[in-house]
C-alpha positions as CSV (number, residue, x, y, z in Angstrom):
1,M,127.6,59.8,112.8
2,T,126.3,57.3,114.9
3,I,127.6,56.9,119.0
4,A,126.4,54.4,121.2
5,G,122.4,54.2,119.9
6,K,123.1,58.1,119.0
7,I,122.6,58.9,115.5
8,E,124.0,62.5,115.2
9,S,124.4,64.9,111.9
10,T,125.2,68.8,111.7
11,I,124.5,71.7,109.6
12,A,126.2,74.8,109.6
13,I,123.9,77.5,108.9
14,P,125.0,80.4,106.2
15,G,126.1,83.5,107.1
16,G,122.9,86.6,106.6
17,V,120.7,84.1,107.9
18,S,119.2,83.6,111.6
19,V,117.2,80.4,112.7
20,S,115.0,80.0,115.8
21,T,113.0,77.6,117.4
22,D,108.9,77.9,119.0
23,G,108.0,74.9,119.9
24,N,108.4,72.6,117.2
25,I,107.9,74.8,114.8
26,L,111.4,75.9,112.7
27,K,112.0,79.5,111.7
28,V,114.8,80.3,109.0
29,K,115.5,84.1,108.8
30,G,117.3,85.1,104.9
31,P,118.0,88.3,102.6
32,K,115.3,86.6,100.0
33,G,112.8,86.0,103.0
34,E,111.9,83.7,106.2
35,L,110.5,80.1,105.7
36,S,108.7,78.7,108.7
37,R,108.2,74.4,108.8
38,N,107.5,72.0,111.7
39,F,109.2,69.8,112.8
40,A,107.4,67.4,114.8
41,H,108.3,63.7,115.9
42,P,108.3,62.3,118.8
43,R,112.4,60.6,118.6
44,V,113.4,63.1,116.4
45,K,115.7,66.4,118.4
46,I,116.7,69.5,116.2
47,V,119.7,71.7,118.3
48,I,120.0,75.1,117.2
49,G,124.2,75.7,118.3
50,E,127.0,78.6,117.6
51,G,126.8,78.7,114.1
52,K,124.7,75.0,113.1
53,V,122.1,72.9,113.7
54,T,122.1,69.7,115.1
55,V,119.7,66.8,114.5
56,I,119.7,64.4,117.3
57,S,118.2,60.5,117.5
58,E,118.0,58.9,120.3
59,Y,118.4,54.9,119.7
60,P,116.8,55.1,116.5
61,R,114.7,52.9,114.4
62,I,115.4,52.4,111.0
63,K,112.7,55.0,110.0
64,E,114.5,57.6,112.6
65,K,117.8,57.8,110.8
66,A,116.0,58.1,107.4
67,M,113.8,61.1,109.2
68,V,117.0,62.4,110.2
69,G,117.9,62.6,106.8
70,T,115.0,64.2,106.1
71,Y,114.7,66.7,108.5
72,L,118.2,67.3,107.3
73,A,117.5,67.9,103.1
74,H,114.8,70.4,104.2
75,L,116.2,72.7,105.8
76,R,119.6,72.2,103.4
77,N,116.4,73.8,100.9
78,M,115.5,76.1,103.6
79,F,118.9,77.2,103.7
80,R,119.2,77.8,99.8
81,G,115.7,79.2,99.5
82,V,116.1,82.3,101.7
83,T,120.0,83.1,100.9
84,E,119.6,82.2,96.6
85,G,115.2,81.1,95.8
86,Y,114.4,78.9,94.0
87,T,113.8,79.5,89.6
88,Y,111.6,77.0,87.1
89,H,111.4,77.8,83.4
90,M,108.8,76.4,81.5
91,K,107.7,77.0,77.7
92,V,104.7,77.3,76.0
93,V,104.7,74.6,72.9
94,F,101.3,74.4,70.4
95,S,101.6,73.5,67.4
96,H,98.3,74.5,65.6
97,F,95.9,76.5,68.0
98,P,98.2,79.5,70.5
99,M,98.0,79.7,73.2
100,K,97.1,82.5,76.0
101,V,98.0,82.6,79.5
102,A,98.0,84.7,81.7
103,V,98.4,85.8,86.0
104,K,95.0,86.1,86.9
105,G,95.0,86.8,91.2
106,T,96.3,83.8,92.7
107,Q,96.2,81.6,89.6
108,V,97.3,81.4,86.1
109,Q,94.0,81.2,83.0
110,I,95.1,79.3,80.1
111,D,92.9,79.5,76.3
112,N,92.7,78.2,73.7
113,Y,94.6,75.3,75.1
114,M,93.9,73.2,71.6
115,G,90.7,75.1,70.4
116,G,88.6,74.9,74.0
117,K,86.4,77.9,74.8
118,D,86.8,76.9,78.1
119,P,89.9,78.1,79.9
120,R,92.2,75.8,82.5
121,L,93.9,77.4,85.7
122,A,96.3,76.3,87.6
123,D,96.6,77.8,91.2
124,I,99.4,79.3,92.3
125,V,101.4,78.0,95.5
126,G,102.7,80.4,98.9
127,Q,104.2,83.5,97.9
128,T,105.4,82.3,94.4
129,T,105.6,84.7,91.6
130,V,104.7,83.4,88.3
131,K,105.3,86.2,85.5
132,V,104.5,85.0,81.5
133,N,107.2,86.8,78.9
134,G,105.7,85.3,75.5
135,A,105.7,81.6,75.3
136,D,108.1,81.7,78.4
137,I,107.2,82.3,82.2
138,T,109.9,82.0,85.2
139,I,108.1,80.3,88.2
140,S,109.9,82.0,91.7
141,G,110.1,81.8,95.3
142,N,112.7,81.1,98.2
143,D,110.2,77.7,98.8
144,I,111.0,75.4,96.7
145,E,107.8,72.8,97.5
146,A,105.6,76.4,96.9
147,C,107.5,76.4,93.3
148,G,107.1,73.2,92.6
149,Q,104.0,72.7,92.9
150,T,103.2,75.4,90.9
151,A,105.3,74.3,87.9
152,A,103.7,70.6,88.5
153,N,99.7,72.7,88.6
154,I,100.8,75.1,85.3
155,E,101.6,71.4,83.5
156,K,99.0,69.0,84.5
157,A,96.3,71.9,83.3
158,T,97.1,71.1,79.7
159,S,97.9,67.1,80.4
160,R,95.9,65.2,78.3
161,R,95.0,61.3,78.7
162,G,94.9,59.1,75.9
163,F,97.1,61.0,73.6
164,D,101.4,60.2,72.8
165,R,103.0,63.1,74.0
166,R,105.6,62.2,71.9
167,I,103.4,63.5,69.0
168,F,100.7,65.9,70.1
169,Q,103.3,67.7,72.1
170,D,100.8,71.1,73.2
171,G,100.7,71.9,76.7
172,I,103.3,73.6,78.9
173,Y,106.4,72.0,79.9
174,I,109.6,72.3,82.7
175,T,112.4,72.9,80.6
176,E,114.6,74.0,83.2
177,R,114.9,74.1,87.6
178,S,117.4,75.7,89.6
179,H,117.8,73.1,91.9
180,K,118.6,70.4,89.1
181,V,121.5,71.5,87.1
182,R,121.9,69.7,83.4
183,E,125.5,67.9,82.6
């Protein structure tokens, strides 16, 4: 809502979620864990009220208006992460050389990709958990960015340049995301 040179947007705090600030760091705590994020911008402020969070910008330019929307999207993702969490499902696809996928500490190790001798490694970001069950991989966590980056790391570890993906389909691919509903 814009009032005489001021833009202000509000988002309700879900039940069972607490929000606190420490300077520019906003912390969200809920049943699925805790998330924190640095919201530092000189012309955009976050105010925590009774059951709501308000993002305010005085006399905004185009970039500040966009930043208000970005902050609201980050808050929505944080609220959903600490209440429901995020899940990515991936599928291991091979036609000739069977791949072996395993979690080794903070990395996912992919062996025998296209018959290769060297293992391919993909980093697990943050507090994300990765479970391998045969040809299915499940990535879950409360931080959407960490879950998405982990899935992208695994998918990129099995990418091959110069080959048509419609013909050479070997790899590990994202098949479903909990926050993107297919219709």
